[in-house]
N, C-alpha and C positions, 0 to 999 in steps of 0.2 A: 578409481575412487579417490577423492582427496583425503589427505591425512594431516592430523594436527597432534602435537604432543602436549600433554598436561601433567602437572605434578599435584600431589595432594597438598591441601592448604590447612594451616593451623592458625592463620591470622584472620580476625574477624572484626567487624564494626568499623570504627573510625581508623583503625590501624591499616586498613586495606588501602588508604591513601598513600602509604609508603610504597606499596606494591606498584600502584600506578605511576608513581614518580620514577620508579626504576624500569618502566616499560612493560609491566605485566598487567594482566586483568584478572580480578577475582571471577570465579565461575562456580556454577553448581550443576552436577549431573543427577538427574532423577529418571524414574521409570525403570524398567527391567525387573520389576518385582522386589527390588531390595531397597535399602535406605539410601537417601540422597548423600552425595559426596561433595565436599567442598574442594575445589580445585583452583589452580592457577595456570593461565596460558600466556605465552608471549604475545603482546599486542600486535606487533608487526606480522607474525605468523597467522594470528587469528584473522586480521584484516584481509590477508591474501585468501584464506580459506572461505571466508564470508563472501568475498567478491566472486569466487569461482563457484561455490556451492549454493550461495543464497540460503533460504530457509526451507527449501524443498528438496534438496539433494542430501543424500546420506554421506557422512564423514566417518573415517576411521579415526577414532580418538585413542591414542596410545597413552595409558596412564601408568606412571611409575609403580611397579609392584602389583598392578592389577590387570595386566594384559591389554588387549585391544577391545574397544567397544564400538558398535555401530550406532551412530548418533545423528540427530537432526539439530541444527541450531534453532532452538525453539523461541528464544526471546533475547533481545539485546537492549539493555538500558542505555540510553543516550544522554549525554550532557546537553541540557537545553540551550546553553550559552555557546559552548565550544563545538557542539555536534560531535564529540568524541565518544566512543563506547566507554561505559563505566563498569558494566557487569554483564555476564553472559550466562544464559540457561541453556544446558544441553539436555536433550531427551533421548534415552536409550531406546532403540527399536529392536524388535525381533525380526529376523530376516524372513521368516516364514509367515508373517502376519500382515494382512492388508492394512494400509494406511490411507486415510482420507484427509486431504489438505488442499490449500489454495496454491496455485502456481501462477507466476506472473506472465502476462502476455507481452511479447516483444514485436513491435510493428516494423516490418522490413519492406523494401521495395518502394516504388514510387508510382502513384496513379497519374495517368495522363490527364484525367479530369482536373486534378489539382494543378498539374504543371502547365497545362496548355489553356484550360478554361477558367482558371482562377477559383476552382472549387475550394470550400472549406472542409478539412478533414475533421470529422467529429468521432472521437473515440468514446464509445459508450461503456465498455468494460475494460478493465486493466488487469484482471486476474480471473481464473476459473478454478472451479473445484474438480479435483480428480481423485481416483482411488487406484492404488497399485501396491505391489510388493515394494519394499524399500529399494531393492536393486533396480527397479524399473521406473522409479520417480524421475520425472524430467526436471531439469534445472529451470527451464522456461518453455514456453510454447510460442512459435513464431506465427504471425499473421501477416500474409503477403498482401499488401494493399494494392499492388499492381493489377490484381484481379478486378478492381473497380474501374470499369471502362466507360461508365455513363452515370448520370445523376440518379438513374433509377436502380443502379446496382448497390449492393451492400453485402457485408459478410456476417453470416449468422453463426451460432455456436456449431450447428451441424456441418459447417464448411471447414472447420479446423482439421488440420492433419495431426492426428494423435498417435504417438509412438505405440508399438506393440506392447501388450501387457498393461495398458493404461485405460481406465474407464473414465469417461467424461460425464460429470453430473450436471443436471440443470436442464431447463427447457431448451430443446434443440433449436427452436425458432427464435431464441433470444438474440437480439441485435448486438453485435460487437463493434462494428465500425461502418460508417457511411460517409458520403461526401454531400455536403449541402451546396446549393447554387450560391454564387457570390451575391451580396446585397447590392441593389441598385444604388445610384447616387442619391435618389430621392429618399430611400430608406435610411441611408447613412446620415443624411442631413436632418431627417426627422428625429433620429436618435440623439444627434448632437445639439439640436435646438432646445434651448432652455424652456422649461414649462412656464406658460403664461399664468400670471397672478391676477386674479379677479379682485381688484381693490374695492370695488363697490360692494361686493359680497362681504368682504372683511369688515367694512364700515358698518353694514347693516347688523352683522353679528355682534360687533362691539356695542352698538346702540341698543340692541336687544338685551344684552347682558346688563347695561347700565340702567335701563328702564326697570328691569327685574329687581335690581338691587334697591332702586328708590322705592318701588312699590312695597318691597319687604320691610324697609325701614319705617314707611309710613303706617303699615299695618301693625308694627310692633309699638309705635307711639300710641295707637289707639288702644 
C-alpha cells in the first residue's frame, strides 16, 4: 500500500500561496466520523502517490501527532492554466466497510483487426463502477483488445477479468470496446466535400422577406 506523509496546517486563505511557492500543497482530510483536518503535503511526494494510487486505491496517510489513516484521494483541484495541483481532498475510509467507486479502464494489447485490416478502435467506456473493501480496490482494470479478432467481435462488461473480492456494477452486456471497419475512399471524400449552397433558394427567401416588409409598410400607411 502506498504511503504519504502530512502535517497539520494552520495557514488558510490567500496565505496558502506561500505554501505552494515552497513546494507544498494545502489539503483537507474528512470522513471517519470526526471533524475535518487541514493538512499540508509535499507536492513532489503527492504527485508520486497520485500517479501510483490514482483515486481508487487506498493510501496510508501518516499525520504528525495523529497516527496513520487509510485514505482515498477524493478530489484534486487543478490550476486551469498551468495544470498543476492546487489543493487536495483526502477521504478517510474504514477497512471493514464496502466502498463503491469508479475505476479507470486501461486498454492493453493489440488487435489484428486494427493492425492488419485498418480497423478503427472505438472505446465506448473509460471507467467502470465497482464495490469492494478498501484493501481489495483495484487501481485500474485492464482490457485486452487482442481478443478482438474480427469486426464482429467486441468486449462487453461481462468479459472483464475482475480481481477477487471486487463486485462489478452495471449492465453486463454494456459495450466497452469494439473495432469498426475502415471507411471507404468514397465515404471519406463525401465527408470532406463541402456542402452545396442553393443560391436560388437563398434569393427566393430574401425576395419573400422583402415583399413581406413592403406589404407591411403599405398596410401601415393605410
